[in-house]
C-alpha positions, 0 to 999 in steps of 0.5 A, a space after each residue: 500500500 505504501 508503494 502505491 501511495 509513493 508511486 501516486 505521489 511521484 506521478 502527480 509531481 511528475 505531471 505537475 512539473 512536466 514541461 508544457 506540450 507545444 503545438 504549431 500554431 499558424 498566426 497568419 500566412 507568413 507567421 507560425 509559432 509553437 504555443 501550448 496546446 491549451 492556449 486559445 485565441 482571445 476573442 475580439 472584445 477581450 483583445 479590445 479590453 486588454 490591448 487598447 492600442 491604435 494598432 490592434 494585435 494580429 493575434 492574441 492567444 491566452 492560457 485557460 486561466 487568462 493569466 498568460 498572454 502571447 500576442 503578435 503585432 504587425 505594422 509597416 516599417 521604414 526600417 530594415 532588419 539591419 537596423 535592429 541594433 540601432 533601434 535597441 535603445 529606442 525600444 528599451 527606452 519605451 519599456 523603461 517608460 512604460 513600467 515603474 521598474 524593469 530588470 533586464 535578464 537579456 537584451 540582444 539581437 539574436 537569429 531565430 530560424 533565419 531572421 534577426 530579432 531584437 530580444 528583451 527578456 525582463 521582469 517588470 513592476 508596475 505600481 499605481 503611483 496616483 498617491 491615494 492607492 493601496 494597490 500592490 505593484 504588479 510584477 510580470 516576467 516578459 519576453 518581447 521580440 522585434 523583427 523587420 521583414 518585407 517592410 513590416 515590423 513584427 512584435 512578439 510579446 509573452 507576459 507571465 505573472 512573476 510568480 510563475 516565472 521559474 516554471 514558465 521560463 524554459 517554455 517561454 524561451 522555447 516558444 519565442 525561439 520557434 517563431 517562423 516568418 516566411 
């Protein structure tokens, strides 16, 4: 009986810590990525609420509990892929302005499946600084990748609650390293 209880504990622990299974997801004719099997496309009203920007994301996929999001935005660009190093400081300044605090894990230009990407991997803190608020700061682990192909800027973003960073970091990196653009 002890043997069965021990075996059950090992199986449950193994299932809990098993790496997330990824499947190929076709975002558009040109773009595909490996995403967790249980990620679902976010409905249009959810996208409008969560991403109120002038440029609507091409696609947003979210985890079943809605805490983890992967998004792709595409817009015209006058820059070329060779300009990514030059654009690094501009995009970094944008991130530093958007959040209360940013701790960069990685910021570099790297090649993924034949395309150069400007990669920012970081932990951000967003505090409500209105003075009368008692809301706790929100911390997230994120990877944002920028690339330019065929006069189009593509921005790939993955946000994970900071409390899940350690368990999600390997999967997040695998997802972001699977991006294919034709």
